[in-house]
C-alpha positions in Angstrom: 0.2 0.2 0.1 1.2 3.4 -1.0 1.0 6.6 1.1 -0.2 9.4 -0.8 2.1 12.6 -0.8 0.5 15.0 -3.1 -2.8 15.3 -4.4 -4.3 18.2 -7.0 -7.8 17.6 -5.4 -8.7 20.7 -3.1 -11.4 18.8 -1.2 -9.1 16.1 -0.2 -8.5 15.1 3.7 -6.0 12.5 4.9 -8.4 10.2 6.8 -5.9 8.9 9.7 -4.6 12.8 10.4 -8.5 14.0 10.9 -9.1 11.1 13.3 -9.1 12.9 16.9 -7.2 10.4 19.6 -6.0 8.6 17.2 -2.0 9.5 18.2 -2.4 8.1 22.0 -1.3 5.3 23.5 -4.2 5.4 26.1 -8.0 6.0 25.7 -9.6 9.6 26.5 -11.6 8.4 29.7 -10.9 10.1 32.7 -8.0 7.5 34.3 -4.5 9.0 34.8 -2.4 6.6 33.9 1.0 5.6 34.9 3.8 3.8 33.1 7.4 3.0 34.1 9.9 3.4 31.1 13.2 2.7 29.9 13.1 2.5 26.7 15.0 5.2 24.8 17.1 6.5 28.2 19.9 4.4 28.5 18.5 1.9 31.0 17.0 5.1 33.2 13.7 5.0 34.8 11.5 7.4 34.3 7.2 7.7 35.5 5.3 8.9 32.3 1.9 10.3 33.5 -0.9 9.8 30.2 -4.7 11.2 30.5 -4.0 14.3 32.5 -6.4 16.9 30.4 -4.5 19.7 28.4 -5.4 22.3 30.7 -3.8 20.6 33.9 -0.5 19.3 32.4 1.5 22.2 32.9 0.8 23.3 36.7 0.3 19.2 37.6 4.1 18.3 36.1 5.6 21.5 38.2 3.5 20.4 41.4 4.9 16.7 41.1 8.6 18.1 40.4 8.4 20.4 43.5 7.2 18.0 45.6 9.5 15.0 45.0 12.2 16.8 44.8 12.9 15.6 41.2 13.5 16.7 37.3 11.0 15.7 34.9 9.1 17.2 31.3 6.5 17.1 29.2 6.7 15.8 25.7 3.7 15.5 23.4 1.1 16.2 26.5 2.7 13.1 28.6 4.1 13.7 31.8 7.7 12.5 32.2 9.3 12.3 36.3 12.5 11.6 36.2 13.4 8.1 38.9 11.6 5.2 39.9 9.0 6.6 42.0 6.1 4.9 40.7 4.3 4.5 44.1 5.0 8.3 45.3 3.5 9.5 42.0 0.7 7.6 42.7 -0.3 8.3 46.3 0.1 12.3 45.0 -2.0 11.6 42.1 -4.7 10.3 44.3 -4.3 13.2 46.7 -4.8 15.8 43.9 -8.6 13.9 43.3 -7.7 11.7 40.5 -8.4 8.2 39.1 -5.3 6.4 39.1 -4.1 3.5 37.2 -0.9 2.0 36.7 -0.1 0.5 33.4 2.6 -1.9 32.3 4.6 -4.8 33.8 
């Protein structure tokens, strides 16, 4: 199957690009998901937080980094907290009133 590179049709739209939520790893159902990841980080573990509402991502990331005393980042709407602090992150999110689910191994 070939990928269309150029079209002269002015009404043409890419069906995969216009579908909302298809680039997300997890469904948008109001549950915040925690996952420990090491892939692509030279063995260093980070806790990735998926499913946080868009307007709250920056404030929540800043609050978590401050309370845990660790670094982190926001990449494509996913909060990454450095270190293997899954239990601590989960406790802080539950205390903040979010529904939390741990995913992955």
